[in-house]
N, CA, C and O atoms as a GROMACS GRO file, in nm:
protein
  204
    1MET      N    1  -8.163 -12.463   5.370
    1MET     CA    2  -8.138 -12.552   5.481
    1MET      C    3  -7.991 -12.592   5.475
    1MET      O    4  -7.940 -12.626   5.368
    2ASN      N    5  -7.924 -12.589   5.587
    2ASN     CA    6  -7.783 -12.628   5.583
    2ASN      C    7  -7.769 -12.780   5.583
    2ASN      O    8  -7.865 -12.853   5.609
    3GLU      N    9  -7.652 -12.825   5.555
    3GLU     CA   10  -7.629 -12.969   5.538
    3GLU      C   11  -7.657 -13.048   5.665
    3GLU      O   12  -7.715 -13.157   5.658
    4ALA      N   13  -7.617 -12.997   5.782
    4ALA     CA   14  -7.642 -13.070   5.907
    4ALA      C   15  -7.791 -13.088   5.930
    4ALA      O   16  -7.836 -13.196   5.969
    5ALA      N   17  -7.867 -12.983   5.908
    5ALA     CA   18  -8.012 -12.992   5.926
    5ALA      C   19  -8.072 -13.092   5.828
    5ALA      O   20  -8.164 -13.166   5.862
    6ALA      N   21  -8.020 -13.093   5.707
    6ALA     CA   22  -8.070 -13.188   5.607
    6ALA      C   23  -8.045 -13.332   5.652
    6ALA      O   24  -8.130 -13.419   5.630
    7TRP      N   25  -7.931 -13.358   5.713
    7TRP     CA   26  -7.902 -13.493   5.762
    7TRP      C   27  -7.994 -13.531   5.877
    7TRP      O   28  -8.040 -13.645   5.885
    8ILE      N   29  -8.021 -13.436   5.966
    8ILE     CA   30  -8.113 -13.464   6.077
    8ILE      C   31  -8.252 -13.495   6.023
    8ILE      O   32  -8.316 -13.590   6.069
    9MET      N   33  -8.298 -13.416   5.928
    9MET     CA   34  -8.431 -13.439   5.871
    9MET      C   35  -8.436 -13.574   5.798
    9MET      O   36  -8.538 -13.643   5.802
   10THR      N   37  -8.328 -13.612   5.733
   10THR     CA   38  -8.322 -13.742   5.666
   10THR      C   39  -8.335 -13.854   5.768
   10THR      O   40  -8.407 -13.951   5.745
   11GLU      N   41  -8.267 -13.841   5.880
   11GLU     CA   42  -8.276 -13.943   5.986
   11GLU      C   43  -8.417 -13.949   6.043
   11GLU      O   44  -8.472 -14.057   6.063
   12LEU      N   45  -8.476 -13.832   6.069
   12LEU     CA   46  -8.612 -13.831   6.122
   12LEU      C   47  -8.709 -13.897   6.024
   12LEU      O   48  -8.796 -13.974   6.064
   13ARG      N   49  -8.695 -13.867   5.897
   13ARG     CA   50  -8.785 -13.926   5.796
   13ARG      C   51  -8.766 -14.077   5.789
   13ARG      O   52  -8.861 -14.151   5.765
   14SER      N   53  -8.642 -14.124   5.809
   14SER     CA   54  -8.618 -14.268   5.808
   14SER      C   55  -8.689 -14.337   5.925
   14SER      O   56  -8.714 -14.457   5.922
   15ARG      N   57  -8.719 -14.258   6.028
   15ARG     CA   58  -8.790 -14.309   6.146
   15ARG      C   59  -8.941 -14.285   6.136
   15ARG      O   60  -9.015 -14.313   6.231
   16GLY      N   61  -8.985 -14.235   6.023
   16GLY     CA   62  -9.127 -14.215   6.002
   16GLY      C   63  -9.179 -14.078   6.043
   16GLY      O   64  -9.300 -14.054   6.034
   17TRP      N   65  -9.092 -13.989   6.086
   17TRP     CA   66  -9.136 -13.855   6.127
   17TRP      C   67  -9.141 -13.766   6.003
   17TRP      O   68  -9.042 -13.756   5.931
   18ARG      N   69  -9.254 -13.703   5.978
   18ARG     CA   70  -9.271 -13.622   5.857
   18ARG      C   71  -9.281 -13.473   5.885
   18ARG      O   72  -9.302 -13.394   5.792
   19ASP      N   73  -9.268 -13.432   6.009
   19ASP     CA   74  -9.278 -13.291   6.047
   19ASP      C   75  -9.138 -13.233   6.066
   19ASP      O   76  -9.039 -13.300   6.037
   20LEU      N   77  -9.131 -13.112   6.115
   20LEU     CA   78  -9.002 -13.047   6.141
   20LEU      C   79  -8.945 -13.092   6.275
   20LEU      O   80  -9.010 -13.162   6.351
   21ILE      N   81  -8.823 -13.049   6.302
   21ILE     CA   82  -8.754 -13.090   6.424
   21ILE      C   83  -8.819 -13.033   6.551
   21ILE      O   84  -8.821 -13.100   6.654
   22GLY      N   85  -8.872 -12.912   6.545
   22GLY     CA   86  -8.934 -12.850   6.662
   22GLY      C   87  -9.044 -12.934   6.723
   22GLY      O   88  -9.041 -12.963   6.842
   23PRO      N   89  -9.143 -12.975   6.642
   23PRO     CA   90  -9.248 -13.062   6.696
   23PRO      C   91  -9.193 -13.196   6.748
   23PRO      O   92  -9.246 -13.251   6.845
   24TRP      N   93  -9.089 -13.247   6.685
   24TRP     CA   94  -9.028 -13.371   6.734
   24TRP      C   95  -8.973 -13.349   6.875
   24TRP      O   96  -8.994 -13.432   6.964
   25ASN      N   97  -8.904 -13.236   6.895
   25ASN     CA   98  -8.847 -13.204   7.027
   25ASN      C   99  -8.954 -13.191   7.134
   25ASN      O  100  -8.933 -13.228   7.249
   26ARG      N  101  -9.070 -13.137   7.095
   26ARG     CA  102  -9.177 -13.111   7.192
   26ARG      C  103  -9.276 -13.226   7.208
   26ARG      O  104  -9.371 -13.215   7.285
   27ALA      N  105  -9.255 -13.334   7.137
   27ALA     CA  106  -9.349 -13.446   7.146
   27ALA      C  107  -9.353 -13.498   7.290
   27ALA      O  108  -9.249 -13.509   7.354
   28PRO      N  109  -9.472 -13.529   7.340
   28PRO     CA  110  -9.483 -13.580   7.478
   28PRO      C  111  -9.395 -13.703   7.500
   28PRO      O  112  -9.393 -13.796   7.420
   29GLY      N  113  -9.323 -13.700   7.610
   29GLY     CA  114  -9.239 -13.813   7.646
   29GLY      C  115  -9.099 -13.811   7.586
   29GLY      O  116  -9.018 -13.898   7.616
   30ARG      N  117  -9.070 -13.712   7.501
   30ARG     CA  118  -8.937 -13.704   7.439
   30ARG      C  119  -8.835 -13.672   7.546
   30ARG      O  120  -8.859 -13.586   7.631
   31THR      N  121  -8.723 -13.739   7.544
   31THR     CA  122  -8.620 -13.721   7.646
   31THR      C  123  -8.489 -13.672   7.583
   31THR      O  124  -8.472 -13.675   7.461
   32ALA      N  125  -8.400 -13.628   7.668
   32ALA     CA  126  -8.267 -13.589   7.622
   32ALA      C  127  -8.195 -13.709   7.559
   32ALA      O  128  -8.121 -13.693   7.462
   33ASP      N  129  -8.218 -13.828   7.615
   33ASP     CA  130  -8.157 -13.948   7.557
   33ASP      C  131  -8.208 -13.972   7.415
   33ASP      O  132  -8.132 -14.016   7.328
   34ASP      N  133  -8.335 -13.944   7.390
   34ASP     CA  134  -8.390 -13.957   7.254
   34ASP      C  135  -8.318 -13.862   7.159
   34ASP      O  136  -8.284 -13.899   7.046
   35ALA      N  137  -8.297 -13.738   7.205
   35ALA     CA  138  -8.230 -13.638   7.121
   35ALA      C  139  -8.086 -13.679   7.092
   35ALA      O  140  -8.039 -13.664   6.980
   36LEU      N  141  -8.017 -13.729   7.193
   36LEU     CA  142  -7.878 -13.774   7.172
   36LEU      C  143  -7.873 -13.894   7.079
   36LEU      O  144  -7.782 -13.904   6.996
   37ALA      N  145  -7.967 -13.985   7.091
   37ALA     CA  146  -7.971 -14.101   7.001
   37ALA      C  147  -7.996 -14.055   6.857
   37ALA      O  148  -7.940 -14.110   6.763
   38LEU      N  149  -8.082 -13.954   6.841
   38LEU     CA  150  -8.107 -13.900   6.708
   38LEU      C  151  -7.978 -13.842   6.649
   38LEU      O  152  -7.946 -13.867   6.533
   39LEU      N  153  -7.907 -13.764   6.729
   39LEU     CA  154  -7.782 -13.705   6.680
   39LEU      C  155  -7.678 -13.811   6.649
   39LEU      O  156  -7.609 -13.802   6.547
   40ASP      N  157  -7.665 -13.911   6.734
   40ASP     CA  158  -7.569 -14.019   6.708
   40ASP      C  159  -7.602 -14.092   6.578
   40ASP      O  160  -7.513 -14.120   6.497
   41ALA      N  161  -7.729 -14.121   6.557
   41ALA     CA  162  -7.771 -14.190   6.434
   41ALA      C  163  -7.748 -14.102   6.312
   41ALA      O  164  -7.709 -14.151   6.206
   42THR      N  165  -7.771 -13.972   6.327
   42THR     CA  166  -7.749 -13.878   6.217
   42THR      C  167  -7.601 -13.873   6.180
   42THR      O  168  -7.566 -13.873   6.062
   43ILE      N  169  -7.516 -13.869   6.280
   43ILE     CA  170  -7.371 -13.867   6.256
   43ILE      C  171  -7.328 -13.995   6.184
   43ILE      O  172  -7.250 -13.989   6.089
   44ARG      N  173  -7.378 -14.109   6.228
   44ARG     CA  174  -7.343 -14.236   6.162
   44ARG      C  175  -7.390 -14.238   6.017
   44ARG      O  176  -7.318 -14.282   5.928
   45ARG      N  177  -7.513 -14.189   5.993
   45ARG     CA  178  -7.569 -14.186   5.858
   45ARG      C  179  -7.483 -14.097   5.767
   45ARG      O  180  -7.449 -14.136   5.655
   46ALA      N  181  -7.448 -13.979   5.814
   46ALA     CA  182  -7.368 -13.886   5.734
   46ALA      C  183  -7.228 -13.943   5.709
   46ALA      O  184  -7.175 -13.934   5.598
   47ALA      N  185  -7.168 -14.002   5.811
   47ALA     CA  186  -7.034 -14.060   5.797
   47ALA      C  187  -7.036 -14.175   5.696
   47ALA      O  188  -6.946 -14.189   5.614
   48HIS      N  189  -7.141 -14.256   5.703
   48HIS     CA  190  -7.154 -14.368   5.609
   48HIS      C  191  -7.165 -14.317   5.464
   48HIS      O  192  -7.122 -14.384   5.371
   49ALA      N  193  -7.221 -14.198   5.448
   49ALA     CA  194  -7.235 -14.138   5.315
   49ALA      C  195  -7.109 -14.058   5.276
   49ALA      O  196  -7.104 -13.999   5.168
   50GLY      N  197  -7.009 -14.058   5.362
   50GLY     CA  198  -6.885 -13.990   5.330
   50GLY      C  199  -6.885 -13.842   5.362
   50GLY      O  200  -6.804 -13.766   5.308
   51ARG      N  201  -6.974 -13.798   5.450
   51ARG     CA  202  -6.983 -13.656   5.484
   51ARG      C  203  -6.929 -13.632   5.621
   51ARG      O  204  -6.928 -13.518   5.667
   0.00000   0.00000   0.00000
């Protein structure tokens, strides 16, 4: 798994999601805004860790 994917999975797990990113993307009601918020939070988390 590459580092970016690891950061995304870390963010998802912090939100209580225990599956892979694909099922998260396909969850009923998921929006593009949800995906962008996930990426923004992932970037903040990685930056805070110095990555």
